C-alpha positions in Angstrom: 4.7 10.5 -18.6 2.9 8.2 -16.2 3.0 10.2 -13.0 -0.1 11.8 -11.4 -0.2 15.0 -9.6 -3.1 15.5 -7.2 -4.2 18.1 -4.8 -7.3 17.2 -2.8 -9.3 19.5 -0.6 -12.2 18.1 1.4 -14.8 20.5 2.6 -17.9 20.3 4.7 -20.7 22.9 4.6 -21.2 24.7 7.9 -23.1 27.7 9.0 -19.9 29.9 8.8 -19.0 28.6 5.3 -16.7 25.8 4.1 -14.1 24.2 6.2 -11.1 22.3 4.8 -11.3 19.1 6.8 -8.1 17.7 5.2 -5.9 20.6 6.1 -2.7 19.3 7.7 -4.2 15.8 8.3 -2.0 12.7 7.9 -1.7 11.4 4.3 -0.5 8.2 2.6 0.4 7.6 -1.0 0.8 4.1 -2.7 3.7 5.0 -5.0 5.4 8.2 -3.8 7.8 10.1 -6.0 11.2 8.3 -5.4 13.5 11.4 -5.5 13.3 12.7 -1.9 15.3 15.8 -2.9 12.1 17.1 -4.6 9.2 18.1 -2.4 6.4 16.0 -4.0 5.2 14.2 -0.9 1.5 13.3 -0.2 1.4 15.9 2.6 1.5 18.6 -0.1 -2.1 17.8 -1.0 -3.3 18.9 2.4 -1.0 21.9 3.1 -3.6 24.5 2.0 -1.5 25.7 -0.9 -2.8 25.2 -4.4 -2.1 28.4 -6.4 0.9 26.8 -8.2 -0.5 23.9 -10.2 2.8 23.2 -11.9 5.7 21.3 -10.3 6.7 24.1 -7.9 6.5 22.0 -4.8 2.8 22.5 -4.0 1.8 19.2 -5.7 1.7 15.5 -4.8 3.3 13.4 -7.5 3.2 9.6 -7.8 6.1 7.6 -9.1 6.4 7.4 -12.9 5.2 4.4 -14.9 2.5 3.3 -12.5 -1.0 2.4 -13.7 -2.8 3.3 -10.5 -2.3 6.1 -8.0 -3.8 5.6 -4.6 -3.7 8.5 -2.1 -5.5 8.7 1.3 -6.1 11.3 4.0 -7.1 10.5 7.6 -9.7 13.1 8.6 -9.4 11.8 12.2 -13.1 11.3 12.7 -16.3 10.3 10.9 -17.7 13.3 9.0 -20.4 14.0 6.4 -18.7 15.4 3.3 -20.8 17.5 0.9 -18.2 18.9 -1.4 -14.8 17.8 -2.7 -12.4 19.9 -4.8 -9.7 18.2 -6.7 -7.0 20.1 -8.5 -4.9 18.5 -11.1 -1.6 19.4 -12.7 -2.1 22.1 -15.4 1.3 23.7 -15.5 -0.8 26.8 -14.7 -2.4 26.9 -18.1 -6.2 26.9 -18.7 -6.1 24.4 -21.6 -3.5 21.9 -20.4 -2.9 18.6 -22.2 -2.7 17.1 -18.7 -6.5 17.0 -18.5 -6.4 13.7 -20.3 -4.6 12.2 -17.2 -7.8 12.4 -15.2 -9.6 10.0 -17.5 -10.9 7.1 -15.4 -10.3 9.0 -12.1 -12.9 8.5 -9.3 -13.4 9.1 -5.6 
């Protein structure tokens, strides 16, 4: 399996706590999942839902067989980011074999 599932939440520390700066912002993905009947679009990574880390529609999935997966979000302004949370596909298991997929990943 060559596809990559990625949920990205960008936060900035503020006096009130952490704010999700990426929430509902425009996104783009280099190789989107080709089957439009399944909801794996890049906008899933910024919809605020990340409790289902399987393939239940809360994930962004890149097309199978690609060696790179580029995903972007437009925050709409210049910001100082202090914390980034990235959630990968685990099929909702603590010790998922999918952890090997993040080898070589960088921001």
